[in-house]
Every structure is written in C-alpha cells, then in structure tokens.
C-alpha positions, 0 to 999 in steps of 0.5 A: 465474556463470549470470546477471548479476542474480538478482532476488528478488521478482516485484513492481513493483520486481523487474519494473521492474528486470528489464525495464530490465536485460534491455533493456540485454542483461543476463541476469536470473532473477526468483524469487518464493516465491509461486505468482504474479508481481506481488507485492501488486498481484496480481490474479486473475480470478474470475467475470470480475472482477479481484480485488485479492488483497492489498488495493485498489491504485489507481495514482496519480502526479503524475509524467508520466515514471512515468505514461508508463512504466506506460502502456507496459505497460497501458492505464489506465481513468479510475477515481477513488478516492472511498471512503466511511466507515461509522461506526455507522449514519452514512455519510461521504465521504472524504477529509475534505471539504465533503461530510463536514462538511456531513453531520456538522454541517449546514454549507454553506460552508468558513467554517462548517466551518473555524469548527467545527473551530477551535472544537473544537480551541480547546476542547481546548487541546492545545499539545504533542501527546504521542501520536497521539490528541492530535495528531489532536485538535489537527488536526481536533477531536473529531467527525472524530477520534472518528468517522473516525480513532480506531477505524480507526487503532487497528484498523490498528495494533492499539494504542490511539491514546494508545499510538501516537507523535504523528508517525505523523499529521503532518497530517490533510488537510481539503479545504474543497471538495465533492470526493470524489477521494481523491488530488490526483495528476494521473494516476490509474486502474486497469490494464484487465485487472488488474495481473498482466497489466501485470507480465506485460508487464514480464517478457516475455523474462525467466526467472521461477521461482515457488514458489522460496525465495531462501535455499534456492536460494542454499544450493544455488547460491551463485554463480548470479548476479553480483549480487542484487536483494533485495526481501524483508525486509532483516532476514531477509536478514541472519538477524535479526542485530540482532533482528527489525524490526516489520511490520503484516500483513493478512488477507482474507476474500474471497467471491463473492456473488449479485447484481451490486452489494453496496455501490455503491462499490469501497472502504468503510471501517468506522471503528468499533472494534467492527467487526473489519475496516477495510474492504470492497472490492468489486472489480468497481467498480475496472473498472466491471464489470457481471457478474451476480455480485460479489466482496468482500473484508473486510480485517483488520489483524494483527500480523505474525509468521513465516508471515504476509505482511509488508505495512507497516513500522512506522516508529517510532523504535525500528524506524528505529534498528534499520533503520539498523543493517541499512542499514549492513550492506547498504551493505557488500554491493556484490553486493546491491541492496535495493529495495521496501517490505521491502528498504528498510523504507519505505512506498512507493506504487506510483509511488514503487516504480517510481521508485526501481527506475528510479533504482537502474537508472540508478545502475549 
C-alpha cells in the first residue's frame, strides 16, 4: 500500500485530518473531484475580491481551542455577521431583535415587544403544533412568521411550511436587545485572504490530486491506502444499497457589477416567496473591501438530484432512519472513516467540522 490514508475530499474535515496525520508522520493522499481545494468554503479572487463560490461562510465558535487552531493557518478579521431581511418594500434587521420589533410594530421596550408576541401567540391558541407553520406561529406569532419566516423557509425546503415537520424549527430565538450580531459566539471573523488560502496552509506538505473521482481511482488502485477517510455522501459510498438519502442543493448566479457598493451589506435575505432567490451576497463586505467594482451572488435553493452538489442533509424522520442503516454498514468498515456533513449526514457549522476531525484523529 502506497499511503497510510487516502482522504476523499479537500474540504475542512479532510484538510484538518490530513494536516494532523502528516504531523504524525503518516503519508496521506488527498483527492477531490472538484478542480479546487477547500470544499464549500472555497473562495476565488475576482477583481481583488474574495468570492465565496458556494455561499456565505462566516467562521464563528465559542471554543477557544478551535479558534486558536484555525488562527494557526490564517489571520482573521473582525467581521460581525449582521444580515438584513427584505420583505416587499420593508427592511428588517436579523436576528429577530429589538431593532426588528421596533421597525415592525413601533415599540421601544422589551416589555412592549414581548407583550406583542404573547398577544399574537395567545390569539392563535396553538397547543400542539402539527407542522412547521404551527410551530413557528406558536413561538413568534403571526407578523414575524409571515414576514420573516414563512417565505424564506418554503424557498429553502421547496415545500409549504404546513407540509414540513414541526421539529425542523424547535426554537426561533428572539433577542430583546438592540443587537444585530447574528451569532452569540465569542469568536467570529473571516480569514484575511479567504478560506482557500487557509486550507492551503493546512495542506502544506501533503500530496493533493484534484479532478479525481474516488470511485474511478479505487477501481484502478484498490490497494492504494491502508485506510480511507471519506467525506462524500455516505449512501453513494455504499452504492445507494438501501435507497438514496435526500439533500438540499443550491444554485448561484454570480456577477461583477460596476460601482463599489451594491447593497451596503454582505448578506441580504429576501423573505417573500415571490422572490425566487433566498439572499444576495455582496462578497467585498466580508473583508471591508474598497475595490472600484463589486461582485454579488444570488442564492437559489434547489431539490438535489444527481449532477448537483449536495449541500444540506434533510434530517427528517424518514431520512434519519435510512441513515442509521448506512451508519451500521459504516461501522462494519474498520478501514474507512466517514466525516463531514455528507459522510455523517449531519448539518455542521465550520467549527464543528474541525472539532469532529480533531476528535476522530485523537481516537486513532
């Protein structure tokens, strides 16, 4: 066997695993079917702007250990995620906070905002939510749900909120302070120079092959490595033996525009169902850019099908049951480690991906 580890996927999980194993003297080969490293965090320089090709990625964590780890590979700026939402001709701050409630109802104090929500929730009288719509209404009332939750959620999932299970929205945090910081985590920022540069640093000294399909490689070189780290879709690895897991996909329309400032914010959500995209990202604002032009991306959710990129697992009851069957197969494979969102069929933030990679390395 040529390598100790064949690592399938050059995203965060694969890069962290490869870095740590290389530091332990293991010979690693990282492959990726795409033409670039960094997975969905890939950033590409366009007109001096680091464009997040697969959607907005803002690093945030409450773990000092993970923060110090990523700071070994990149310097982070002090970007704070403060998205805004557009509903028709109305504009609101996110997350739901006193700025949101003040704009929506003209209230000024937390007590007034809480009373308004409680009044609407009580009027609905929902005691046992049967679907996502009833769950959301029972948490935030009618106005916030209609203007800021319903359309956006239906676009994300491609389904009416009444056809989605209640557990998808276990809570809808309302902050009764005038604070537009989306995350409560202690550490937050964007790597100066983009995520691609950060992952390059992780992979220094590690052999990487791009435009390489794992299944084609393993047919030709079945004994190439002692163990495999697989970050692709777990159901694909097993040939969809029990059927296909469901994923949500995304499509992006990206364009460079004249003028230095298109929308004044990095992330603007469009919460009406009649607007086909969920948000517009203006990439330069992630790094406080002052370039003479700007680059924007419109983000369109899509039902995943073969040929599209799978972004998010659909963790409903049916898919969770199906995943447990694949997980049982995976546990029988002592020569393969499954990692990341697709390998573990779980929604992870970036810090969680890194943490699980470090935990999996430590367990070896």
